[in-house]
VMD Tcl script that draws the C-alpha trace (Angstrom):
set ca {
  {0.00 0.00 -0.01}
  {1.27 3.46 -0.79}
  {1.93 6.03 1.90}
  {-0.79 8.35 0.59}
  {-3.36 5.52 0.69}
  {-2.53 4.77 4.33}
  {-2.87 8.46 5.27}
  {-6.24 8.68 3.44}
  {-7.52 5.59 5.28}
  {-6.44 7.04 8.66}
  {-8.14 10.37 7.91}
  {-11.41 8.64 6.87}
  {-11.29 6.50 10.05}
  {-10.73 9.55 12.23}
  {-13.60 11.45 10.62}
  {-15.91 8.47 10.95}
  {-15.01 8.04 14.62}
  {-15.42 11.72 15.53}
  {-18.72 12.06 13.71}
  {-20.19 9.04 15.48}
  {-19.70 10.67 18.91}
  {-22.50 12.87 20.11}
  {-22.04 15.63 22.59}
  {-24.89 17.19 24.45}
  {-24.37 20.77 25.46}
  {-26.47 22.03 28.36}
  {-28.61 24.98 27.47}
  {-28.16 27.66 30.08}
  {-30.86 30.34 30.25}
  {-29.78 33.96 29.92}
  {-28.81 35.39 33.31}
  {-27.63 32.04 34.71}
  {-24.17 30.46 34.92}
  {-23.27 26.76 34.74}
  {-20.46 26.29 37.28}
  {-19.96 22.61 36.38}
  {-21.34 21.34 39.70}
  {-21.98 17.58 40.14}
  {-25.70 18.24 40.76}
  {-26.04 20.07 37.46}
  {-27.62 23.08 39.19}
  {-27.04 26.42 37.54}
  {-26.90 29.67 39.50}
  {-28.37 33.06 38.73}
  {-25.74 35.67 37.92}
  {-27.14 38.28 40.32}
  {-29.28 38.56 43.46}
  {-32.97 39.15 43.47}
  {-33.54 42.85 44.21}
  {-33.92 43.79 47.87}
  {-34.09 41.86 51.14}
  {-36.66 39.17 51.97}
  {-37.84 37.58 55.18}
  {-37.67 33.79 55.08}
  {-41.41 33.44 54.50}
  {-41.39 36.07 51.71}
  {-38.47 34.31 50.00}
  {-40.08 30.86 50.09}
  {-43.44 32.26 48.99}
  {-42.10 34.36 46.14}
  {-39.34 32.13 44.76}
  {-40.44 28.58 45.64}
  {-38.30 25.88 44.09}
  {-35.88 28.41 42.61}
  {-34.64 29.20 46.11}
  {-31.54 27.08 46.77}
  {-31.74 24.21 49.28}
  {-29.24 23.68 52.06}
  {-27.66 20.97 49.89}
  {-27.29 23.42 46.96}
  {-25.42 25.93 49.13}
  {-23.27 23.21 50.71}
  {-22.37 21.92 47.23}
  {-21.43 25.47 46.15}
  {-19.33 25.89 49.28}
  {-17.59 22.49 48.91}
  {-17.11 22.28 45.15}
  {-16.08 25.84 44.28}
  {-13.16 28.14 44.98}
  {-14.16 31.21 47.00}
  {-12.05 34.40 46.78}
  {-12.83 37.60 48.66}
  {-12.68 40.62 46.35}
  {-13.20 43.44 48.87}
  {-16.98 43.52 49.05}
  {-18.03 40.20 47.54}
  {-16.97 36.59 47.01}
  {-16.02 35.42 43.55}
  {-17.22 31.80 43.43}
  {-15.49 29.76 40.73}
  {-16.87 26.36 39.77}
  {-14.99 23.25 38.70}
  {-15.39 24.24 35.04}
  {-13.80 27.70 35.56}
  {-17.02 29.71 35.30}
  {-17.81 32.02 38.18}
  {-20.48 34.12 39.87}
  {-20.16 36.95 42.36}
  {-21.94 36.94 45.71}
  {-22.01 40.53 47.00}
  {-21.79 41.34 50.68}
  {-25.17 43.08 50.60}
  {-25.55 43.05 54.38}
  {-28.96 42.31 55.88}
  {-32.07 44.07 57.11}
  {-32.66 43.32 60.80}
  {-36.12 42.68 62.22}
  {-36.71 46.35 63.05}
  {-36.00 47.43 59.47}
  {-32.50 48.85 59.62}
  {-29.88 47.70 57.11}
  {-26.54 46.57 58.48}
  {-23.07 45.44 57.29}
  {-23.39 46.38 53.62}
  {-20.03 45.69 51.93}
  {-18.72 43.50 54.74}
  {-21.22 40.67 55.21}
  {-23.43 38.57 52.95}
  {-26.45 36.57 54.10}
  {-28.51 34.37 51.76}
  {-31.62 32.26 52.49}
  {-31.95 28.50 51.92}
  {-35.31 27.06 51.08}
  {-34.63 24.33 53.64}
  {-35.88 25.00 57.22}
  {-33.82 23.49 60.06}
  {-36.85 21.71 61.49}
  {-37.80 24.51 63.86}
  {-38.67 28.15 63.57}
  {-35.09 28.93 62.59}
  {-34.38 28.47 58.85}
  {-30.91 28.01 57.40}
  {-28.85 30.65 55.68}
  {-25.40 31.15 54.26}
  {-23.46 33.88 55.95}
  {-20.04 35.25 55.00}
  {-17.50 37.96 55.52}
  {-13.92 38.41 54.36}
  {-12.70 35.80 56.87}
  {-15.00 32.89 56.01}
  {-18.23 31.33 54.89}
  {-20.58 29.42 57.16}
  {-24.04 27.81 57.36}
  {-26.23 29.01 60.23}
  {-29.83 29.12 61.34}
  {-31.54 32.37 62.35}
  {-34.92 33.98 62.98}
  {-37.37 34.20 60.09}
  {-37.81 37.97 60.33}
  {-34.50 39.46 59.08}
  {-34.35 40.48 55.48}
  {-31.62 38.49 53.72}
  {-30.48 38.30 50.11}
  {-31.78 35.73 47.66}
  {-29.85 34.03 44.87}
  {-31.82 31.67 42.61}
  {-30.94 28.28 41.12}
  {-32.34 26.16 38.29}
  {-32.05 22.49 37.43}
}
mol new
graphics top color blue
foreach p $ca { graphics top sphere $p radius 0.5 }
foreach p [lrange $ca 0 end-1] q [lrange $ca 1 end] { graphics top cylinder $p $q radius 0.2 }
display resetview
């Protein structure tokens, strides 16, 4: 067999092999980012506007409000870097979102800690009157339970 014939056969085989593979690309709605998380959840690029009590957040956003497991996955699977007034959260695939330190609105209506703390609701209650939330500042990120009445930030997810 001639050298050119062997090369042609190899090229045809490579083209046949590559065209037989199918790749499915996840469609990500505008305004969301796929961070490459094992669960496949995608995260909204920005917070819902304003602060919400726990009951308001659950009522208004329903299943789009992240569960405790969603936040724990984000915390465990992503790299978190403090940028001065927010966390840049980078997923396993290199895509990232920003979680601003928007502060919170306490039960009497005053806003506190804007630029230094972030507090985000989970949809998952802790089994009592104190629902879960993600809380952070420049020194760390934690999962806590608190009263239902403070106004916290909301970040949405989608399957």
